[in-house]
C-alpha positions, -999 to 999 in steps of 0.1 A, spaced: 0 0 0 29 23 7 42 21 -30 7 26 -43 3 57 -20 36 71 -33 21 73 -68 -2 100 -54 28 119 -41 13 122 -7 33 138 21 21 117 50 20 134 84 45 117 107 33 98 137 55 102 167 67 71 186 44 80 216 14 84 193 22 52 175 23 33 209 -9 49 220 -27 40 187 -13 4 189 -27 0 224 -61 13 213 -62 -10 182 -49 -40 202 -76 -34 229 -103 -31 203 -92 -62 184 -91 -82 217 -126 -68 225 -139 -77 191 -123 -112 192 -138 -119 227 -172 -108 214 -169 -126 181 -200 -124 160 -218 -102 186 -230 -66 185 -200 -44 195 -204 -10 212 -193 8 180 -221 -10 162 -246 13 178 -231 41 157 -229 18 127 -266 10 131 -276 47 130 -257 52 98 -271 19 84 -307 30 90 -300 64 76 -287 47 44 -322 31 39 -338 65 41 -312 82 19 -310 56 -9 -347 47 -6 -354 78 -27 -339 60 -57 -361 29 -54 -368 -1 -32 -339 -22 -43 -312 4 -38 -331 14 -6 -327 -22 7 -290 -22 -1 -287 14 11 -282 6 47 -250 -14 41 -239 10 14 -240 41 36 -226 21 65 -196 12 44 -193 44 25 -192 68 55 -159 55 69 -145 48 34 -151 83 22 -137 97 54 -106 75 49 -103 87 12 -105 123 24 -77 118 50 -57 98 24 -57 129 1 -46 151 30 -19 127 41 -33 125 76 -18 91 86 -36 85 119 -70 97 108 -67 77 75 -59 45 94 -86 51 120 -113 55 93 -100 26 72 -99 4 103 -135 12 111 -145 7 75 -133 -29 79 -148 -32 113 -182 -25 96 -176 -57 77 -178 -77 110 -211 -61 118 -224 -68 82 -212 -104 84 -232 -110 116 -263 -96 99 -256 -117 68 -251 -149 89 -285 -144 104 -303 -142 70 -319 -176 72 -323 -179 110 -336 -143 113 -330 -143 151 -315 -108 154 -339 -81 165 -348 -57 136 -345 -20 139 -364 3 115 -371 40 111 -405 32 96 -434 10 104 -422 -19 125 -448 -41 109 -431 -36 76 -396 -42 88 -377 -68 69 -343 -85 73 -321 -68 47 -298 -97 41 -326 -123 40 -343 -102 13 -310 -95 -6 -298 -131 -5 -332 -144 -14 -333 -121 -45 -298 -132 -55 -306 -169 -50 -279 -174 -25 -298 -175 8 -286 -211 16 -250 -197 16 -256 -169 41 -231 -182 67 -205 -190 41 -207 -155 26 -207 -140 61 -176 -160 70 -158 -146 39 -169 -110 47 -158 -114 83 -124 -128 72 -118 -98 50 -130 -75 77 -104 -89 101 -77 -88 74 -85 -52 66 -84 -42 103 -51 -59 108 -37 -46 75 -46 -10 85 -27 -13 117 2 -30 99 3 -1 74 3 24 103 33 6 119 52 3 87 46 39 75 54 53 110 86 34 114 98 41 79 90 78 83 108 78 117 137 60 100 138 87 73 139 114 99 168 97 117 187 91 85 182 128 74 194 140 108 224 117 106 232 129 71 229 166 81 250 161 113 274 138 96 
């Protein structure tokens, strides 16, 4: 990802060693928390749920199909667009934070997907509760892949975990390489 980012000639904001350690403690604590509550509703998912429901309202203006998909679309787009913004500004910590939570949303989505056949999760709606439907039940049913809900959910969850870990890995790599560049330039100037 570093080489790809260099094509955009982005001057990434340096992350101090202290900040890097603090961020790593935060991400490690969250990853442990998410792992200990595997497949369950995490505290951050309350915010994700609000954005998800807003997506149904926003995209619902364009038709029922996109309205159905709109919850997940906005839930994924919000952190991804924020990550894209911080990417263009070279804000290392903010970019990684948004990218990390973009992928965390995949865990939330995977739990919802895995419930498509069982339909045991309580449904939340901004409209008439009698008209509430399970998004992923309806989506998978329309795509003819409802019997594969748990398999698809496992793949989405896997990529969510990979993305979260990759985001943190990129933070470490870019921070250490920028710290190394600063040390090398200081040595060169003082040498």
